[in-house]
Structure formats: C-alpha cells, structure tokens
C-alpha positions in Angstrom: 38.3 95.4 177.8 36.8 96.4 181.1 35.6 100.0 180.9 34.5 100.1 184.5 38.1 101.2 185.3 40.4 103.7 183.6 41.8 102.6 180.3 45.6 102.2 179.7 47.8 101.4 176.6 50.2 98.7 177.7 51.8 98.1 174.5 52.9 101.7 173.8 53.3 103.6 177.0 53.6 107.0 175.1 50.1 106.5 173.7 47.8 108.5 176.1 44.4 106.8 177.5 41.3 107.7 175.4 39.4 110.8 176.5 35.7 109.9 176.8 33.1 112.5 177.0 29.4 111.9 178.0 27.1 114.5 176.3 23.7 114.9 177.8 21.4 117.6 176.3 18.6 118.6 178.7 15.5 120.8 178.8 13.6 120.6 182.1 14.9 117.3 183.3 15.4 118.0 186.9 13.5 114.8 187.9 15.9 112.6 186.1 19.2 114.3 185.3 20.8 113.7 188.7 20.4 109.9 188.3 21.5 109.9 184.7 24.7 111.7 185.6 25.4 109.5 188.5 24.7 106.3 186.5 27.1 107.3 183.7 29.8 108.4 186.1 29.6 104.8 187.7 29.5 103.0 184.3 32.4 105.2 182.7 34.5 106.5 185.7 37.2 107.7 183.4 34.7 109.9 181.5 33.8 113.5 181.8 30.0 114.0 181.9 28.7 117.2 180.3 25.1 118.4 180.8 24.1 120.9 178.1 21.1 122.8 179.3 18.6 124.2 176.8 16.8 126.9 178.7 15.5 124.8 181.5 13.4 126.5 184.1 12.9 123.7 186.7 16.4 123.3 188.4 18.0 120.9 185.9 21.4 122.8 186.1 21.6 122.5 189.9 20.6 118.8 189.8 23.4 118.0 187.3 26.0 120.0 189.1 25.1 118.3 192.4 25.6 115.0 190.7 29.1 115.9 189.4 28.5 117.0 185.9 30.2 119.9 184.0 27.3 122.1 183.1 27.0 124.4 180.0 24.3 126.4 178.3 22.8 126.6 174.7 20.2 129.3 174.3 18.9 128.3 170.8 16.1 125.9 171.5 16.1 122.4 170.0 18.1 119.3 170.5 19.9 119.7 167.2 21.1 123.1 168.3 22.4 121.8 171.6 24.4 118.8 169.7 26.0 121.3 167.4 27.3 123.3 170.3 28.4 120.4 172.2 30.2 118.8 169.2 31.9 122.0 168.6 33.0 122.7 172.2 34.0 119.4 173.6 37.4 117.8 172.8 37.6 114.0 173.3 38.5 110.8 171.5 35.1 109.1 172.1 31.8 110.6 172.6 28.7 109.1 174.3 25.5 110.9 173.4 22.4 110.1 175.7 19.1 111.8 176.5 18.7 113.0 180.1 15.3 111.4 180.6 16.6 108.2 182.3 15.2 105.8 179.7 18.4 104.3 178.5 20.6 101.9 180.4 23.9 103.5 181.4 25.7 100.1 181.8 25.4 99.5 178.1 27.8 102.4 177.4 30.6 100.2 178.4 29.9 97.6 175.7 29.2 100.4 173.2 32.5 102.2 173.8 34.4 98.7 173.8 32.9 97.8 170.5 33.7 101.2 168.9 37.3 101.1 170.2 38.2 97.5 169.5 36.7 97.4 166.0 37.6 101.0 165.0 34.1 102.2 164.3 32.8 105.6 163.9 29.3 105.2 165.3 27.7 102.7 167.6 23.9 102.9 168.0 22.0 101.7 171.1 19.3 99.6 169.7 16.3 99.9 171.9 14.6 96.8 173.4 11.7 96.8 175.7 8.6 94.9 176.7 7.0 97.8 178.4 4.3 99.4 176.2 4.5 102.7 178.0 8.3 103.0 177.3 8.0 102.6 173.5 4.4 103.4 172.4 3.0 101.6 169.3 2.7 104.9 167.3 6.3 105.8 168.1 7.5 102.2 167.2 5.6 102.1 164.0 6.9 105.6 163.0 10.4 104.6 163.7 10.1 101.4 161.5 8.6 103.5 158.5 11.1 106.3 158.7 14.1 104.0 159.4 12.8 101.8 156.4 12.9 104.8 154.1 16.4 105.6 155.0 17.5 102.0 154.7 15.9 101.9 151.2 17.9 104.9 150.0 21.1 104.9 151.9 21.7 101.3 153.0 20.5 98.8 155.5 23.2 99.1 158.4 21.2 100.9 161.1 18.1 99.4 162.4 17.0 102.0 165.1 17.5 105.4 163.2 15.9 107.5 165.9 17.7 106.1 169.0 18.9 108.9 171.2 21.7 106.6 172.6 24.9 106.7 170.5 28.7 106.5 170.7 30.8 108.4 168.2 34.5 108.6 167.2 36.2 111.9 167.1 36.4 111.6 163.3 32.5 111.5 163.1 31.9 114.3 165.6 34.4 116.8 164.0 33.2 116.0 160.5 29.5 116.0 161.3 27.8 119.2 159.7 25.0 119.4 162.4 22.4 121.3 160.4 19.4 120.1 162.1 17.6 122.2 164.9 15.5 119.5 166.7 14.9 115.8 167.0 15.6 115.2 163.3 19.3 115.4 164.2 19.3 111.5 164.8 18.4 111.2 161.1 21.2 113.3 160.2 23.6 111.1 162.2 22.5 108.0 160.4 22.7 109.6 156.9 26.0 111.1 157.6 27.6 107.8 158.5 25.9 105.8 155.7 26.6 108.2 152.9 30.3 108.3 153.8 30.3 104.6 154.3 31.7 104.9 157.8 32.1 101.6 159.8 29.1 101.5 162.2 27.7 99.0 164.7 24.9 98.5 167.1 24.4 97.2 170.7 21.1 96.1 172.1 20.1 98.2 175.1 17.2 98.1 177.5 14.8 101.1 177.1 12.7 102.0 180.2 9.7 104.1 181.1 10.3 107.8 182.1 9.9 108.2 186.0 6.8 109.8 187.5 6.9 113.5 187.1 9.0 113.5 183.9 7.3 114.5 180.7 8.4 113.5 177.1 9.4 116.5 174.8 8.7 114.5 171.6 5.7 115.6 169.7 4.7 112.5 167.8 3.1 114.0 164.6 4.9 117.3 164.4 8.4 115.9 164.9 7.5 112.8 162.7 6.6 115.2 159.9 9.9 117.1 160.5 11.9 114.1 160.3 10.1 113.0 157.1 10.9 116.4 155.8 14.5 116.1 156.8 14.7 112.7 155.0 13.3 114.1 151.8 15.8 117.1 152.0 18.8 114.7 152.6 17.8 112.6 149.6 17.5 115.7 147.5 21.0 116.8 148.7 22.7 113.5 148.8 21.0 111.4 146.1 19.8 114.1 143.6 19.6 111.7 140.7 17.3 109.5 142.4 15.0 112.4 143.8 14.8 114.3 140.6 14.7 111.1 138.4 11.6 109.9 140.4 10.0 113.3 139.9 10.8 113.0 136.2 9.2 109.5 136.1 6.1 110.8 137.8 5.7 113.7 135.4 6.4 111.5 132.3 3.8 109.0 133.4 1.3 111.8 134.1 1.9 113.3 130.6 1.6 110.0 128.9 -1.7 109.3 130.7 -3.0 112.7 129.4 -1.5 112.8 126.1 -1.8 109.2 124.8 -5.5 109.4 124.2 -5.1 112.7 122.2 -2.4 111.1 120.1 -4.4 108.1 119.5 -7.5 110.3 118.3 -5.1 112.4 116.2 -3.9 109.3 114.3 -7.4 108.2 113.7 -9.1 111.5 112.8 -6.2 114.0 112.0 -7.9 116.3 114.5 -6.8 117.6 118.1 -10.2 118.2 119.9 -8.6 118.8 123.3 -5.9 121.5 122.7 -5.4 122.6 126.2 -4.9 118.9 127.3 -2.5 118.5 124.6 -0.6 121.5 125.7 -0.6 120.5 129.3 0.8 117.0 128.3 3.6 118.5 126.3 4.5 120.9 129.1 4.7 117.9 131.5 7.0 116.0 129.1 9.3 119.0 129.0 9.3 119.3 132.8 10.1 115.6 133.1 13.2 115.9 130.8 14.2 119.1 132.7 13.8 117.2 136.1 16.2 114.5 134.7 18.6 117.1 133.6 18.7 118.8 136.8 19.2 115.5 138.6 22.2 114.7 136.5 23.8 118.0 136.9 23.2 118.0 140.8 24.6 114.5 140.9 27.9 115.7 139.8 27.8 118.6 142.4 26.8 116.1 145.1 29.6 113.8 144.2 32.1 116.7 144.6 30.6 117.6 148.0 30.8 114.0 149.0 34.6 113.9 148.1 35.2 117.0 150.2 33.3 115.7 153.1 35.3 112.4 152.9 38.7 114.3 152.7 37.6 116.3 155.8 36.7 113.1 157.6 40.2 111.5 156.8 41.9 114.8 157.7 40.9 114.0 161.4 43.3 111.3 163.0 41.7 108.1 163.9 41.7 106.9 167.4 44.5 104.3 167.8 43.0 101.3 169.7 46.0 99.1 169.3 46.9 97.4 172.5 43.9 98.9 174.3 43.4 96.9 177.6 42.0 97.5 180.9 44.1 98.3 184.0 44.1 95.3 186.2 41.8 95.4 189.3 
C-alpha cells in the first residue's frame, strides 16, 4: 500500500477513502514548524495537517499557515491539554501525532499508517533510533528505559519506547482516550490506555534527529521525569489497585514483623513487655497492613467495572474497515 498517493477502496466502491489527520502540538516552534508541515504534507498528501498552537509568541502560527497547515489554538498550557483539545475537535479515521521540533522522520509516517491500516491496529509507536548523542542524550535515554521498564513490568511488555512523541492512532483509540494529563506525561497515558484495554499495537523504527539551530527543547529532564513517574504511580493505583495496595500492605507487614518479633520473643521468654510503645506501633502497622489489603480488594472490583465500561466505550466506536485497501495506481 503506497501512501504517497491518495488511498482508494477498490473492492467496495461505496466505502470512502480513509480520512487521515496529522496533529502537531506546538509551543514556540517557528524555526521548525514550516518544514515539519511541508514534510508531512509531502509524505501524506491525502492527509490534513493541523497545527495546535499553545500560546506561542514567536510566529509559529504564521509559519504553519504559510506551509499549508490548518491552525488552531489551545490556551491551557501543556502538551496534554493540547492533545485533549485536538482529539476532541478533529474527526478522522487515522490520526498521526508528531512533535513540531523536526526531530522525527516524516517519511516513516507512511509505514506507520500502512501498518495500522493493514493489520487493524489501534496504536503504532515510532520507536526512536539514532547514533547522534545530541539528539537523544544519555540521561533521557536512561530515563526512558527506566520508566518504560516500570510500565512494562506492571502492564505488559508490548511497547519499547513509551515516551516517543511520534504515534499513529485509530479513531477507536482517539475517541475512547480519557486524556487526563496536562503535560508530557500524556505519552505514558497513551501506552497504559492501549495496554490496559489490550488493544492491538505495533511499532516502527524511525530515525530521530537533532533539533535545528535556534530551536530549544521544552522538556525539563528532572521535573518532567518526576511528573511521569508520579503519573505511572497514579495509573497503577487506578488501574491495578490490588497490586498497588497489596505491595503497600506487604511493606507494612514486614515493618511490623521487624519491630514486633523481638518483643514477642522476649515476652515468650520472660512474660514481660518492656517496650510497650514499640509493641503498640507494631500492632498498628499490622492493622494498617490488613486495611491496605482490604482496600486493594475493594478497589480491584471497582477498577474492573471501570475497565469494562471503557472497553464497551471503545467497542461502541466503529473500527476502520481496511479490507481491500490499496493504492491508486501511479
């Protein structure tokens, strides 16, 4: 399937061509946005390119319009807020999401869209590959591995680059995605949403380049890393409460055992309890441990009900029919 030309459905003429939307959230990307828009219009000429400006002050909107993009605004600051607005406003069958910093290869979008359409996937992630140290710094690479590893451990090992800003989504994914994050932690939400509902997902290796001169990264390594870590913890609590509160219960029980066991042994030998405050503390920790287990069990039932509702909401959205999807001959 060649996506460099408009798509057609040869088997069933009544079936319309897929509507493809390229979504580009931007904040002060005047240096790069014109090239990004032009590259994606060339890679996917049948797509509509939307640039969502997030309070830029450097001419981003003018550059995007000059390059042929449809421009819109989101006043709430943060990438997650922009994506929430774009997902709500734009109607399409296939959505391509990419950053406006010109670090991702636009040509890879054809392979990503093709994979999603032909295999009926809901999310395709652009797995970043680069030999340039300045493009993907060691700290960012390490942080991505650690955070991705945490999500893989809890939710499943089906996405290897959780923090990639280059994704292709089905309409089912976009319209069932809750979009609760405000900032860069939205990529974590993408991954957990797909894995928790056991959506079909895929990956395509894509080149990752260096920002052009005059363009500055908006990512704050430590602050955003901590926000992403907090988001993972909150998602585990909400989606897997038995694991979250069960682990808390185990920690409390081990602490209570460490404090209380010497007191019990001394009581068995002498019949005395010389450290009453410690004994009371150990008793309280045991009670908290069992309370934590109980909360986990109750919330697990609640989470299961919420998951069923999300699954039904996801299934209520018609899937994109890719049968007979072919390229129009050159």
